[in-house]
C-alpha positions in Angstrom: 45.2 -109.4 34.4 43.5 -112.5 36.0 39.7 -112.0 36.4 38.9 -110.6 39.8 42.5 -109.4 40.5 41.4 -105.8 40.2 39.0 -106.1 43.1 41.6 -107.9 45.3 44.2 -105.3 44.4 41.8 -102.6 45.5 41.0 -104.5 48.7 44.7 -104.6 49.5 45.0 -100.9 48.9 42.1 -100.2 51.3 43.8 -102.2 54.0 47.1 -100.5 53.3 45.5 -97.1 53.7 43.9 -98.2 56.9 47.4 -99.2 58.2 48.5 -95.7 57.3 45.8 -94.1 59.4 43.0 -93.4 57.0 39.4 -94.2 57.9 37.6 -97.0 56.2 35.3 -94.7 54.4 38.1 -92.5 53.0 40.2 -95.6 52.1 37.4 -97.2 50.3 36.5 -94.0 48.3 40.1 -93.4 47.3 41.1 -97.0 46.4 37.9 -97.7 44.3 37.5 -94.4 42.6 38.5 -95.6 39.1 37.3 -99.2 39.0 34.0 -100.7 37.8 31.0 -101.1 40.1 31.2 -104.9 40.4 34.9 -104.7 41.4 34.2 -101.8 43.8 31.5 -103.9 45.6 33.7 -106.9 45.8 36.7 -104.9 47.1 34.4 -103.4 49.7 33.0 -106.7 50.8 36.5 -108.3 51.0 38.2 -105.5 52.9 35.3 -105.0 55.3 35.1 -108.8 55.8 38.8 -109.0 56.6 38.5 -106.4 59.3 35.4 -108.1 60.8 37.1 -111.5 60.9 40.8 -110.6 61.3 41.5 -112.4 64.6 39.9 -115.6 63.3 41.8 -115.4 60.1 45.1 -114.8 61.8 44.6 -117.7 64.1 44.1 -120.0 61.1 46.9 -118.5 59.2 49.3 -119.0 62.1 49.0 -122.8 61.4 49.8 -122.4 57.8 52.7 -120.0 57.7 56.2 -121.1 58.5 57.8 -118.9 61.2 56.1 -116.3 63.3 53.0 -114.8 61.9 53.6 -111.4 63.6 57.0 -111.1 61.8 55.4 -111.6 58.3 55.4 -108.5 56.2 52.2 -106.4 56.5 51.4 -106.7 52.8 51.8 -110.5 52.9 49.6 -110.7 56.0 46.9 -108.8 54.3 47.1 -110.7 51.0 46.8 -114.0 53.0 43.8 -112.6 54.9 42.2 -111.5 51.6 42.7 -115.0 50.1 41.5 -116.9 53.2 38.5 -114.6 53.8 37.2 -115.4 50.3 37.7 -119.1 50.8 36.1 -119.2 54.2 33.2 -116.7 53.8 32.4 -116.0 50.2 30.6 -119.1 48.9 30.1 -117.6 45.4 33.9 -117.4 44.9 35.5 -120.9 44.1 38.6 -121.6 46.1 40.7 -121.9 43.0 39.6 -118.4 41.8 40.3 -116.9 45.2 43.8 -118.4 45.1 44.5 -117.5 41.5 43.4 -113.8 41.8 45.2 -113.2 45.1 48.4 -114.7 43.8 48.2 -112.5 40.7 48.0 -109.4 42.9 50.9 -110.8 45.1 53.2 -111.0 42.1 53.0 -107.3 41.5 53.1 -106.3 45.2 55.6 -108.7 46.9 57.4 -110.3 44.0 57.7 -113.9 43.0 58.9 -115.1 46.3 56.1 -113.6 48.2 53.6 -114.8 45.6 54.9 -118.3 46.0 54.3 -118.1 49.7 50.7 -116.8 49.2 50.1 -119.6 46.7 51.4 -122.4 49.0 49.6 -121.2 52.1 46.2 -120.7 50.3 46.5 -124.0 48.6 47.1 -125.7 51.9 44.0 -124.0 53.3 42.0 -125.1 50.2 43.1 -128.7 50.9 41.7 -128.4 54.5 45.1 -128.4 56.3 43.5 -126.5 59.3 42.8 -127.9 62.8 41.5 -124.7 64.4 37.7 -125.4 64.2 36.2 -125.0 67.7 33.9 -127.6 69.1 33.6 -126.5 72.7 31.2 -123.6 73.7 32.8 -120.1 73.2 32.1 -118.2 76.4 35.2 -116.8 77.9 36.0 -113.2 76.8 39.3 -114.2 75.2 37.6 -116.9 73.2 34.8 -114.5 72.2 37.4 -111.9 71.1 39.3 -114.4 69.0 36.3 -116.0 67.3 34.4 -112.8 66.6 37.5 -110.7 65.9 37.3 -107.9 68.5 40.1 -106.6 70.8 40.4 -108.6 74.0 40.1 -105.5 76.2 36.9 -104.4 74.5 35.2 -107.7 74.9 36.2 -107.9 78.6 34.7 -104.4 79.0 31.4 -105.4 77.4 31.1 -108.6 79.4 31.6 -106.5 82.6 29.0 -103.9 81.6 26.6 -106.0 79.5 27.0 -109.6 80.6 28.2 -112.5 78.4 24.9 -113.2 76.6 24.4 -109.6 75.5 28.1 -109.3 74.5 27.8 -112.4 72.3 24.8 -110.9 70.6 26.6 -107.6 70.1 29.7 -109.3 68.6 27.5 -111.3 66.2 25.6 -108.1 65.2 28.9 -106.3 64.5 30.1 -109.0 62.2 27.0 -108.8 59.9 26.9 -106.7 56.8 25.2 -103.4 57.7 22.1 -102.2 55.9 22.1 -99.1 53.7 19.3 -96.9 55.0 18.0 -93.7 53.3 15.8 -91.1 55.1 13.4 -88.9 53.2 14.1 -85.2 53.4 13.0 -83.0 50.5 10.6 -85.8 49.3 7.8 -87.3 51.3 8.2 -91.0 52.3 5.4 -91.8 49.9 7.1 -90.2 47.0 10.5 -91.8 47.7 8.9 -95.2 48.2 7.1 -94.8 44.8 10.2 -93.7 43.0 12.3 -96.5 44.4 9.7 -99.0 43.2 9.3 -97.5 39.8 13.1 -97.6 39.3 13.1 -101.3 40.3 15.2 -100.7 43.4 14.8 -103.5 46.0 13.8 -101.8 49.3 12.1 -102.6 52.6 10.9 -100.5 55.6 13.7 -99.7 58.0 13.3 -100.4 61.7 11.0 -98.0 63.6 9.5 -97.0 60.2 12.5 -94.7 59.9 13.4 -94.6 56.2 14.0 -97.4 53.7 16.6 -100.2 53.5 17.9 -100.4 49.9 19.9 -103.2 48.4 23.0 -103.2 46.2 22.9 -99.6 45.0 25.1 -96.6 44.5 23.7 -93.8 46.6 24.2 -91.1 44.0 22.2 -93.2 41.4 19.1 -93.5 43.6 16.0 -91.4 42.6 16.1 -87.8 43.6 19.7 -87.8 44.9 20.6 -84.4 43.3 17.3 -82.9 44.4 18.0 -83.8 48.0 15.2 -86.3 48.2 17.0 -88.3 51.0 20.0 -88.6 53.2 21.9 -91.8 54.1 21.3 -92.2 57.8 20.7 -95.3 60.0 17.3 -95.7 61.5 18.9 -95.4 65.0 19.7 -91.7 64.4 16.0 -90.9 63.5 14.8 -92.9 66.6 17.2 -91.0 68.9 16.0 -87.7 67.5 12.4 -88.7 67.9 13.0 -89.5 71.6 14.6 -86.0 72.0 11.1 -84.5 71.3 12.5 -81.2 70.1 9.5 -78.8 69.9 8.3 -77.7 66.5 9.3 -74.2 65.5 12.0 -73.8 68.2 15.4 -72.7 67.1 18.0 -75.5 67.4 21.7 -75.0 67.6 23.3 -78.3 66.3 26.7 -77.7 67.8 28.6 -80.7 66.4 26.7 -81.0 63.2 28.9 -82.8 60.6 28.1 -84.7 58.4 24.7 -82.9 58.6 22.1 -85.6 58.6 20.5 -84.6 61.9 20.5 -80.9 60.9 18.7 -81.8 57.7 16.0 -83.8 59.5 15.6 -81.1 62.2 15.1 -78.4 59.5 11.8 -80.1 58.6 10.3 -78.9 61.9 11.9 -75.5 62.4 15.0 -73.2 62.1 18.4 -74.8 62.6 21.9 -73.4 63.0 24.5 -76.0 62.3 28.1 -75.6 63.2 31.4 -77.5 63.4 35.0 -76.6 63.9 37.5 -78.6 61.7 37.8 -77.6 58.1 37.2 -81.1 56.7 34.1 -81.6 58.8 32.8 -78.2 57.7 33.3 -79.2 54.1 31.3 -82.4 54.6 28.6 -80.5 56.5 28.2 -77.9 53.7 28.1 -80.6 51.1 25.3 -82.4 52.8 23.2 -79.4 53.5 23.7 -77.8 50.1 22.0 -80.9 48.7 19.2 -81.5 51.1 18.5 -78.5 53.4 19.4 -75.1 52.1 17.3 -73.5 54.8 19.9 -74.5 57.5 22.2 -71.7 58.6 25.8 -73.0 58.6 28.7 -71.5 60.5 32.2 -72.5 61.6 32.4 -72.4 65.4 34.0 -74.1 68.4 31.3 -75.8 70.5 33.5 -75.2 73.6 33.1 -71.5 73.0 29.5 -71.1 71.8 28.9 -68.3 69.3 25.7 -67.2 71.1 25.0 -64.9 74.0 24.4 -66.5 77.4 21.0 -68.1 77.9 19.9 -67.1 74.4 19.2 -70.5 72.6 16.0 -72.4 73.0 17.4 -75.8 72.1 21.0 -76.9 71.9 21.9 -80.3 70.5 25.2 -81.9 71.4 25.7 -84.9 69.1 29.0 -85.6 70.8 32.2 -87.0 69.1 32.5 -90.3 70.9 34.0 -93.8 70.8 31.3 -94.8 68.3 31.0 -98.3 69.8 27.4 -98.4 68.7 28.4 -98.2 65.0 31.1 -100.9 64.8 29.0 -102.9 62.4 29.0 -100.0 60.0 32.7 -99.1 60.6 34.7 -102.3 60.6 38.0 -100.6 61.2 36.7 -98.9 64.3 37.2 -101.8 66.6 40.9 -101.9 65.9 41.3 -98.1 66.4 39.8 -98.0 69.9 41.5 -98.1 73.2 40.5 -97.6 76.9 42.4 -94.3 76.8 40.4 -93.0 73.8 37.1 -93.8 75.6 38.3 -91.9 78.7 39.6 -89.0 76.6 36.3 -88.9 74.7 34.3 -88.7 78.0 36.4 -85.8 79.2 35.9 -83.9 76.0 32.1 -84.6 76.1 32.0 -83.2 79.6 33.6 -80.0 78.3 31.1 -79.8 75.5 28.2 -80.1 77.9 29.6 -77.4 80.1 30.1 -75.0 77.2 26.7 -75.7 75.6 24.9 -75.3 79.0 25.9 -71.6 79.1 23.7 -70.6 76.1 20.5 -72.6 76.8 17.9 -70.1 77.9 15.8 -70.6 81.0 13.2 -73.2 80.3 15.1 -74.4 77.2 16.5 -77.8 76.3 20.0 -79.3 76.2 19.9 -82.5 74.2 22.9 -84.8 74.5 23.4 -87.7 72.1 26.1 -90.3 71.3 26.5 -93.4 69.1 28.4 -95.0 72.0 27.5 -97.9 74.2 29.9 -97.0 77.0 28.5 -95.8 80.3 31.3 -93.3 80.8 30.1 -91.4 77.7 26.4 -91.7 78.4 24.5 -92.0 81.7 27.5 -91.7 84.0 28.5 -88.5 82.2 25.0 -87.0 82.4 24.8 -87.9 86.1 28.1 -86.1 86.7 27.0 -83.1 84.7 23.7 -82.8 86.7 25.6 -83.1 90.0 27.6 -80.0 88.9 24.8 -78.1 87.4 21.8 -77.8 89.7 20.0 -75.5 87.3 19.5 -78.5 84.8 17.2 -81.5 85.4 16.4 -84.6 83.4 13.2 -84.0 81.3 12.0 -87.5 80.8 14.0 -90.8 80.8 17.3 -91.3 79.0 17.0 -93.6 76.0 19.6 -96.3 75.2 19.5 -98.2 71.9 21.2 -101.6 71.9 22.1 -102.7 68.4 21.2 -106.4 68.6 17.8 -105.6 70.1 17.0 -102.8 67.6 18.6 -104.3 64.5 20.2 -100.9 64.0 23.2 -98.9 65.2 23.4 -98.2 68.9 23.2 -94.9 70.7 22.0 -92.8 73.7 20.1 -89.6 74.2 19.4 -87.5 77.3 17.0 -84.6 77.4 17.9 -81.9 80.0 15.8 -78.9 80.9 17.2 -75.6 82.1 15.1 -74.8 85.1 13.4 -71.4 84.9 
């Protein structure tokens, strides 16, 4: 097989699985399970890059493909995106190598005819047969959506809520490669820092002093992985938890706990009951907590029907399922999965979660609400509506909103609500 073809084949398989409905994380894990690390890293970089630049790539490919681009077979579209992405964004990959490896994959996937098309289109691109370079300022939502490869409706929404300047900064943030951040759990920060250095791992302090950014590593090969020395968790999550100011020693019910990172961190300051409902989320929750926080009590429960008596829980944490628009840098497929309807549906479900959780918070206790969303309907507007309906709860301090370009992290929101005694 031509050198590099394995990585391109895996990248295509990831994109195929995404078209079939898999998440990026699952598609990546499945498609790269049996290939070497260097091929896995390249497949990851190419597939994620195609997702982050898809609109831009498609605009360019429309010039090079005879006939209507939207009628081109999905595998051919993805192969051409894979090839052009390498040529446009991966300086370390020579154009001829990108063309050769992508054509080699095409032969086994779409046959000689399709491979011939891939070869012709990518060679035209290599010759510079493109006229789509923009020279005028990019300011209108439609232009921003095309250049930065986000859905039109989402960019328009952000411009409306955030303004053009902040939206541009957010789009640019989302299209950068995310950092891999590890948070100490069973080891102290000093010990983890020392072990990373002794192993020769390149690391730096994460924003807010929340963990360490590590470079080019397999997580399960980092020091202390099997001993539960750390979890993988963006610094934003630690910052949001810190703002929640959950009292030391107080029992916390983490009602939507999977994958378990927050429960693990919370267990360092007191007892935690972590629950979730769906079987696959429970499996992931148990996997995380079995490794890093055996003291956490785990149970399967529906947060809409709390497994506790009325007004019996000191602190309830709702880390709500949401649109996750604050994590689109980390989840490059997320932007293409979203819709206005999904945001509205998420907000309705979050309101139900809050109403359910409120029943079990004892008088004087705390209800902490968090999301990784940037959308007002899922954050401040939702809390405002909840408080209008529940006069026995009041804000306990200011809400906190984390904007990704400002923080250099994921985005998110937290509100701290006190049950009046």
